[in-house]
Every structure is written in C-alpha cells, then in structure tokens.
N, C-alpha and C positions, 0 to 999 in steps of 0.2 A: 456672731456665730455665722452671719449671712458673708461678712467681709472674708473671712476665712474659706468659705466656699468659693466665692468669687474667685481668691487669689490661686486656690487647687485646680479650679478648672482654666484658668490661664497658662497654670504651668503647664497643665496636660495638653492644653491645646498648642503650647509653644512646643514642647516636646515632640509631639506628633508631626507639627508642621517641620521641625528641623528633619525628623526622620523621613519624613516625605522627600524634603529636598536632598539629602543623603542619596536617597534611593534615586532620584532624578539624576543627580549627578553621575552616580556608579553606572547607571543605565546608557547615560550618554556617553561614558567613557568605552563600555562596552560596546555600543553601536559604533562609535569611531574606529577603534584598534580592536576589535573583537580576537578572539582566540578560535582559528577555525579548525573543526574537524571533518575530514574525508571520510566517509564511512562506505566500504565496499565489499560487498559479498564477491565470493569467488567460488569456482567449482571448475575444475581442470582447466583450469586458463594458463598454464605453462608458456603457450607460445606469445600471448599477448602481454603478459605480466612485466616484462622487462620495459617495454614500450611505457605500459600504464604506470609503472613506480616513475620513471624518467619524468615523463610529461607532469604527472599531479604534484611531483616535489618541486619541479621548477617553477609551478605555479606558486606554490606555497613560500616559495625563494621570494616571489616578488610582493607578495600580501604585507600589509604592516600589521602591526599585533603582532600575538604570539604569547606563547611559542603554539605554533600549530603542531596537529599530529594528523596522521593517516592512517584509519583503525582497519585492517584488512582480515574479513572473516574468510576462513577456509572452510567450507561446506562439505567436509568431507572428502576433499578429491583424492581421486587414485593415481594421479600424475605427478611431475615434480612442482606442483604450486608451493604446497606446504615448505619444500627443500629452499624454493625459491625466497619466500617469505620470510624465513629463517635467516638468509643470508644478507637480507635487506636491513632485517631490523637489528641485525649484529654491526652493521655499518651505519645506519642512521637512527639517530634516538627518536625521531617522528614516526617512526614506522611502528605501529603495533599491531602484534598478530594473535588473534583470538582462533581457536582451531576446535573443530566439532569433533565429538566422539565417531560421528558418522554422518550420512548426507541427512539432513533434516528439511531442507529446501529452501526456495529462494527467499520468502516473505520471514522465515524464523532467522536466516542469515542477516537479514535486513533489522529485525529486532535487536539481535544480537551486537550489531554495529552500533545500533542507537544507545543500547544499554552501556556500553563501554567507552562511548565518546565522552570527552570530558569539555568541549569547546563551548564558547558562548554562542557559536553559528555553529550548525551541523549539516554538512552536505552529504546527501545521500546520493549515490550513484551507481550503477553498474559496472563492472568491470571489464567489458568487452571494447571499450572505447567509442562506442555508439553513441553513451552521453561524454561529452567534449569537456577535459578538465579546463580548458582555457576559457569555457563559459562561466566559470566560477566567479571571476572579478563581476563579472555583469550582475549577477545574483547578490552579490554583498552590497553593490550599489543601491538595489531595492531595498535591502535588510536597514542599510544606514539611511534609509528615508524612513524608517519605522515600521515596515512590514515583518511581520513574524514568521510567515511562509511565502516563500518564492519559488512556484512551481514553474516548471518548464514543459510548456505547450511544443510537442513535436510537430514541425512541418518538414517537407520535402523528404518524406522516409525513403530508405532504400529497398524495403524488401518487397517481394513479388508481388504482384495482383491479389493473390488471394489471400495472404497473409495482411495487406493493407485493405480488403474488404472486411477481412474478420475483425480488425481492429476498430474499423468505422462503424460496423454494426454494432459492438461491444460498447462503444462509448456512447454510441445514439440510444441503445436500450437501456444501459444502465442510468442515464440521464434524466431517462423518463421513470423508470421504476424507482430509484432510490428515494428513500425518506429527506435525505439533505441535498445539498444542490453538490455535485461532482461536475469540474470544469471537465470539458470534452476534449481529448487530445493530451489530457497531463498524464505524464508517466508517473514513475519513481523517483527520478532525478527534481533534487528539489532542495533548498535550504529552510532550515527552520531554527528558530531561535530557541535558548535553553528553556525558556519557559514551557515552548510547544512540546520540546522532546521530553521534559520530565512529565507533563500531561500524556502523552504518547505510552511513554513508559508503564505508566501506572495503570493503564489499561490491562485488566485480567486476560482477555479473551485468548483462546487457544487458535482459533481459526482467523488469520489477520488478515486484512486488507488495508495496508498502509496508508495507501492514496485516499481511501475513504476515512481511517481515522484521522490523519492530519486536517480533513475538509470538517469533519465532526467537531473536533476541539474548539473551531474556531479561531479568535484573533484575527488581526487584519492580514489578510491573503490577496497575492497577486500574480498573475501569469506572465512568464516573458516566453515570446517566441525564439527557438532554438532550432536548427537544422539539423535532423538525424544524421549522423554520420554512420558510415557501413562499418560492419565489423571490421578490425582491424586484422585478427587472425583467427585460426579456429573454426569452430560450429557451433552454433548457437544451441543452447541447452534448452530452450523454451519450443517444444514440439507444440502441437496441435491439442494433443491431450492436456499437457500442462497450461496451456494457454485456456482452453475450456475450465480447468479446474480453477483457475485465477478469476475468470469471469464468473463462474458458482460463487466462489468466496465474496466477491463484489457484492454480486445481487443478493445471495441470502444470508448476508450479512447486516445489509443496508436498507432491506426492502421486506416488506409482507404482501407486497404487491402479486406475488406467485399464490400465496395461501387465497387472497382474495380473489384471483384470476381463476382458481380451480373450484370456486364457488361458484363464481359466475359460469363456466362452463357445464358444472354440475346442473345447474338450474338450467340454462341451454336446453341440455340432452334430456332433462324430464319435459321441458315444453317441445320439443321434438318426439319424444316419445307419446304424448297425448296426442301429437296432430297425426301420428302413424297409425296409433289405437283407433283414432276418428275414422280416418281412411280405411281402414281392415272393417270396421263395423260397417260404414256406408257402403262397401263394397258387397258386404255379406248380404244385407238386408234388401238394398236397391239394384244392385245391379247382377246378382245372383252369380258371381265369378268367385271361384275361390282364389284366396291368396297364394301367391306362388312362392316356391323354396326360396327363391334368390332374396325376395326382399327379406324375409326372415332371419337368414344368414347375416345380409348386410347390417340389419338392426343389431342384431347380437353382436357382432364384430364392433361396430361404431360404440355402443355402449360399453362393452369390455373395454375397450380402448380408452375411453373416456376415464372410466374407473381405475385403469392402471396409471393413467397419468396423473390423476389427483392424488391416488397413493405414492408414486414417486417423489411428488412434490412434498406431501406430507413427510416423507421417509429421509428426504433430504434434511429438513428441519430438526426431526427427531435425532438423525446422525450426528449433527452438530451440538445438539444439545447434551446427546450422549457423550462426546467428545469432551465437552467443558466439564462435566460432572466427574470424568476421571481426576482430572486434577494433574495430569501429567505437565512437567515443564515442557515447554515449547522446544528446548533443545538442551543439550548437555555440554559442557565445554571441558576438551580435553586438557589444553592449556592454553596460556597466555603468554605471549614473547613479548621482551621488551629490552632495550640496551642495559637499562640498569640491572636487570635480571641475569644478564649474560655472566 
C-alpha cells in the first residue's frame, strides 16, 4: 500500500514537473517572438491618423514574431477618423477598429483597447504621436529580459510652462498620497505582458486610472526614459478640466488620504475655535473690551469653509461609490471592423 502511494506521488510530481517545463518553454517562446498589439484610443484625430498608421505599421513590419496587430478605438469622433480607420482596416488585416456609440472618454477607450487586444505583449500609446511608435522596440527589449510592465518616463516635455508645472505637481502629489508606489513622470505609454493585461481587464471598477492599475497589479516593472515629442497635428483634447478630472481619478482611486486630511483639518479647526473662544473670554473678563464684528465674521467664514471642504471630499468618494453601484458598462461598442469581416 505504501509503495503504491509513493508511485502515485512520483507520477504526480513528474506530471507537474513536465507541465512546469512546458509552461516555461512556452513563456520563453512568447518572450523571444511575441505577438505585439499596439492599442491606441482616438478622438477627432483625422489630421494625424495617416502618419500614425504609417509609422506604427512600419514598426510592426520590423518586429519578429507575430502576427502583430494595431487596435484603434474610435472614441465617438465627429470628424473623418472612423472613415479613415475603416479604409485602413480594409487594406491591412493587422488594423482592428473598435468604434464606440459615443464619446466615453480617454480611459474608457484605453480599457476597450486592452480588452480587444490579443497579443502576448500589448503596447498602450496615445494617438497624437507624442508617444513615438519608434520607441516600441526599446520597450520590447525590456519585455524580453523578463519584465511584465515597461512604462515610459517622459523627459523633455514640449508643453507650455503652465502645463509642465501642473504635470510636475500632479506626479509629486499623487506619489505622496497614493497607497501604492506610482512612478513619477510615467504616463499611459507602456508595454504590458498578457498576464498583466488579463489582470487589469478583470478589475471591475468604473472610474479607471490605468497608470495606477498597472502598478497595483504588480509583477516585474521597469521604467524607460523616452523624450516626449510634440503633437504631430491637430489640437490636444486634454484641457485643464480633463487633466484635473484625471488627477482626481488617480488620487481618489488609490488613496484614502483626502479623507484622513479632512479629519485632520476638522480637528485643527476645532482647536482653533477653542483658542478663539479662550481669547474672547479673556477679553470679556480681563480686558473689558467688546469683541469686534470682524473677528466674528472671519471665524464663521473660516469654519464654514472648512466644513464645505470636508463635505466636498466626502462627496467625491460617495459620488464614485454611486457610479460603481449603478453597474453600467464603461463603454458601448457600436461596431468592430476587421479585414476578415469586410
């Protein structure tokens, strides 16, 4: 009886060992010659799209492995972006077009691009050519060295001084507040392995901050410095309002620090109110001087402002909880266009 158990254990051990070796060999093949998916969200980019397609497909032509693909998500464009994408998909089987029913936003388009990408290595990049397709082989080198996330650290940005300052402050603030380590200066431009993409796709949250999600997933990650190019054509779709919205998504999705800060500010306000009350009592009984109207107005205004700030912070979290509980999809796809379907 004991001998049979030993034989069974040896058989199971040998089987598991063979499966592990097969998995390692398959993983090595995927690392050496991966199928690459370039995933790009697009919103009213008809001016830059022809150059984007030309340069991106030229990069795919030079990559080993494959068959590679380029997943382009039309985020409800009102210009000829979708028309140009369909024409490209009709000529090149590597171009896959995912078109939304309306504009759902930058992060939703990135999410759709990830969910429709089928590659072993998935590259996320913006469609304005500030993220240069020619940098993709540099990211693949790190992927082949065993890294699951290769994110781009932007250097020599070409934006104006106001935007540069806003970006600088945002990266430093979120690095301090976030509960996880978020690399400073890292944008959406990155390469992720298939297992990282699968884990990110499995996260159910509605208000997504993909830069934070890829850090939260873990695995081996490394940054690569790449010079930030100028926009090739057209105008940026990220105005200050949208930039602040993205910043709030990052802060409120990965940090409870604003709630703790609100508690701290509330405690500080109470302490100050005791000080003001003590001074008022001292003035009444020992200085025989009536307290002025200005002091009263300043105190009331200050404490009312503190209360509104605290309520606003709590409201941000409650609003995000409300969005999650509705259970609506992050986006709606109107059509998917491939050459094989034409």
